[in-house]
Kinemage of the C-alpha trace (Angstrom):
@kinemage 1
@onewidth
@group {chain A} dominant
@subgroup {mainchain}
@vectorlist {calphas} color= white
{ca met a 1} P 12.326 -21.446 -20.904
{ca ile a 2} L 9.455 -20.603 -23.215
{ca gln a 3} L 8.228 -23.072 -25.797
{ca ile a 4} L 5.910 -22.084 -28.644
{ca ile a 5} L 3.594 -24.728 -30.116
{ca asn a 6} L 0.444 -24.732 -32.235
{ca thr a 7} L -3.007 -26.018 -31.284
{ca thr a 8} L -2.597 -29.235 -33.289
{ca gln a 9} L 0.469 -30.176 -31.236
{ca val a 10} L -1.406 -29.351 -28.025
{ca arg a 11} L -4.217 -31.753 -28.931
{ca gln a 12} L -1.721 -34.527 -29.610
{ca glu a 13} L 0.640 -33.964 -26.684
{ca leu a 14} L -1.333 -32.280 -23.876
{ca pro a 15} L -0.484 -34.796 -21.098
{ca asn a 16} L 3.224 -34.629 -21.962
{ca leu a 17} L 3.144 -30.835 -22.114
{ca leu a 18} L 1.469 -30.595 -18.707
{ca asn a 19} L 4.076 -32.918 -17.196
{ca gln a 20} L 6.839 -30.848 -18.747
{ca val a 21} L 5.437 -27.632 -17.274
{ca ala a 22} L 4.982 -29.201 -13.835
{ca gln a 23} L 8.452 -30.750 -13.720
{ca thr a 24} L 10.584 -28.068 -15.341
{ca gly a 25} L 8.584 -24.902 -14.694
{ca ala a 26} L 8.652 -24.095 -18.409
{ca asn a 27} L 6.086 -21.786 -19.976
{ca ile a 28} L 4.339 -22.889 -23.164
{ca ile a 29} L 2.695 -20.444 -25.542
{ca ile a 30} L -0.057 -21.922 -27.713
{ca thr a 31} L -0.567 -20.398 -31.128
{ca arg a 32} L -3.250 -20.614 -33.800
{ca gly a 33} L -2.377 -19.380 -37.250
{ca gly a 34} L 0.947 -18.119 -35.924
{ca lys a 35} L -0.720 -15.807 -33.375
{ca pro a 36} L -0.475 -16.336 -29.605
{ca leu a 37} L -3.710 -17.744 -28.205
{ca ala a 38} L -2.953 -18.985 -24.684
{ca lys a 39} L -0.162 -19.743 -22.271
{ca ile a 40} L 0.432 -22.768 -20.035
{ca val a 41} L 2.346 -21.848 -16.901
{ca pro a 42} L 3.216 -23.821 -13.758
{ca tyr a 43} L 0.813 -23.602 -10.834
{ca val a 44} L 2.317 -21.586 -7.989
{ca thr a 45} L 0.921 -21.893 -4.486
{ca lys a 46} L 0.596 -18.862 -2.252
{ca ser a 47} L 2.880 -20.360 0.372
{ca pro a 48} L 6.533 -19.666 -0.401
{ca asn a 49} L 7.460 -22.839 1.516
{ca ala a 50} L 5.187 -25.185 -0.449
{ca asn a 51} L 8.138 -26.702 -2.292
{ca tyr a 52} L 10.445 -26.508 0.713
{ca lys a 53} L 11.184 -30.240 0.745
{ca gln a 54} L 12.090 -30.268 -2.938
{ca gln a 55} L 14.248 -27.171 -2.531
{ca leu a 56} L 16.150 -28.798 0.329
{ca leu a 57} L 16.684 -31.933 -1.720
{ca asn a 58} L 17.961 -29.863 -4.628
{ca leu a 59} L 20.364 -27.976 -2.366
{ca thr a 60} L 21.662 -30.872 -0.313
{ca gly a 61} L 21.443 -33.845 -2.673
{ca asp a 62} L 19.747 -37.197 -2.393
{ca trp a 63} L 21.456 -38.115 0.888
{ca phe a 64} L 19.306 -35.648 2.839
{ca asn a 65} L 16.623 -37.439 4.895
{ca phe a 66} L 13.772 -34.970 5.125
{ca lys a 67} L 11.686 -37.058 7.552
{ca glu a 68} L 14.620 -37.286 9.929
{ca tyr a 69} L 15.079 -33.521 9.649
{ca gln a 70} L 11.393 -32.945 10.492
{ca glu a 71} L 11.590 -35.256 13.523
{ca gln a 72} L 14.687 -33.478 14.828
{ca arg a 73} L 12.992 -30.135 14.328
{ca lys a 74} L 9.928 -31.288 16.313
{ca lys a 75} L 12.152 -32.565 19.133
{ca thr a 76} L 13.997 -29.262 19.233
{ca lys a 77} L 10.719 -27.312 19.413
{ca ile a 78} L 9.510 -29.521 22.273
{ca arg a 79} L 12.775 -29.036 24.178
{ca leu a 80} L 12.596 -25.277 23.682
{ca lys a 81} L 8.985 -25.164 24.894
{ca lys a 82} L 9.955 -27.128 28.012
{ca leu a 83} L 12.955 -24.882 28.591
{ca tyr a 84} L 10.873 -21.717 28.303
{ca ala a 85} L 8.114 -23.176 30.466
{ca thr a 86} L 10.545 -23.998 33.292
{ca ser a 87} L 12.456 -20.736 33.045
{ca ser a 88} L 9.319 -18.598 33.211
{ca thr a 89} L 8.024 -20.195 36.443
């Protein structure tokens, strides 16, 4: 979603606009005299998995316990390392 606002609105509502961009991923075009001047876009990290936790919560719903998932994943990795260590000797 792209929102177009003028510089006066930006001065009055900047904190709200930044929150909106961060939470919804919306792009905001800032105009002066009806001409585009700048664009506010969400910050994207280089890691594609940076929002992995939030993506899982969105996919699975609020019942998903991410910490429990991480602990189970660590335990599984440890078991696999032990299994490979014993099988290679």
